[in-house]
N, C-alpha and C positions, 0 to 999 in steps of 0.2 A: 504494500500500500504506500502511495506517495505521502510524504509528511508535510505537504504544503496545503494551505487552506484550512477549512473547518470541517469536522466530521460531526454530524448530528444523528444521534441514536434515538429513534422514536418507537412507540408501540404501547400496548396496554400494560398495566401494572403486572409484574411477575412474569414478563415475557423474555427476560434475559438481558435487558439493556444494561443494567448495572454490572453484571458479570463481564460482559463484553467490554464495557468502558474501562473497568479496572484492569482487565487483562491487557488491553491496548496501552494503557498508561504505564503499566509495569514493564512492558517490553522495551529493550534498549532502542535508543534513537537510530535512525537509518544513517546513511553516509552524509546526509545534510546536516546532522548534528541537532536537528530540531527534536525537542521532546514533545511527546503527546501528553497534554495535561487534561485530566478528567474533571469535568465540572458537572456535578449532579445538581440540577436546578432545584429539586425538592430540598436538598441539604442546605443550599444557599438561602432558600426561602425560610427555612426553619431558623437559620442563624440570624438572618436579618429581622425577622418578625416572629419571635418565639411565642408571643401571646395571641397570634392571629387566629381568627375563626376560619381562616382559609377562604375568605370571600374572593370574588373575581378580581377586584382591584388589587388586593394584596398579592394574589398569585401573579398578576401581570407585573407588579413591582419586582417580584422574584425573577421572572423571565427577563425583564429589562435589565436588571442588575447582572444576571448571568451573561447576557449578550454584550454588555459593556465590558465585562471582565474578559470575555472571549476576544473581543476586539483588541483590548490592551495586550493580551498574550500574543495574538497574531502580529501586532505591531512590534513585539519583542522577538519575532522570528521563532515562535513556538507554535505548536499545533493544538488548538483547543478541541476537545472531544466533549460535546454537550450531550446530556442525557435527560430526557423527560418525555412525557406523552405527546406534547405538541398537538393536542387534539383540537385546539381552536385556531381559526385563521389569524386572530389578533396576535397569538403567540408566535406563529410563523412569520407574520409581517414584522414583528419587532426584531427578529433575527435579521431579516433581509434589510431592514432599515439601518441596523447597526453596521452593516457592511456596504451600504449603498454607494459610498464614495470609492469603493475598491471593486469595480465591476469584474475584474479579472480574477478575483479570489475564488478558487474552487470551493464549492460547498457540497459536500457529499452527504446525502440523506440516506439513512438506512432505517427502514421500517421493519421491525421484527416480523418474520413470517410465522412465528410460533405463537399459538394461543397461550393465554395465561395458564399457569399450572392450576388445574382444577382439583379440589379436594375429592377424594373417593370416599365411599361409604365405609364407616367404621364398624366394628363388631356389634355395636348396639343399634345399628341402622342409621345413626346420625352421621353427619359429615366428619371425616377424619381430618385433623389439621394438616395444612400443607407442609411439605418437606422444606426445612429451612436451614440455611447455613449463614451465620453471621447476620441474621435478620433479613436476608433476601431469599426469594424463592429460587428453586433450582430447576433447570431444564437441561436437556441435552441439545447441543447446537452443532450444526454443520457449518460449512463455509457460507459466507454471506456476501451478497453483491453490494457494491457501493456506487450507485448512480451518481454522476457528477453534473453539476451545473453551476454557473457563476452565482455568487451570493448576491451581488448587486443588481 
């Protein structure tokens, strides 16, 4: 994978976005020397607004902050790897606006092709808890495509 531009991991909760983001960020930089820096939008949101009721305006503030941070990292010749659902147009538009003045910046969007991990039935007929490792759901993943288009 090329280490220039921005990589955006999208998809439903528990579809593997976080695991992929952490794996990419922990791999060594390519020959360009650019590090991949993983930005989990929900973690930034919780850090910025710990008492929020998670209303739409507060969530947009979290997305906007993540996009500004991603822009700063790109300006420092690093590769931001953003991760969140990006289910609303306004969230995607915020990212595109953050990079609008850099029309040649590649923006790779990866949407998880995997459905969220679903709980199976427990011995008492009720739902069994999801398998969890370090607070995130687990799935098995294969190779994933990274469609590219300019951010701006």
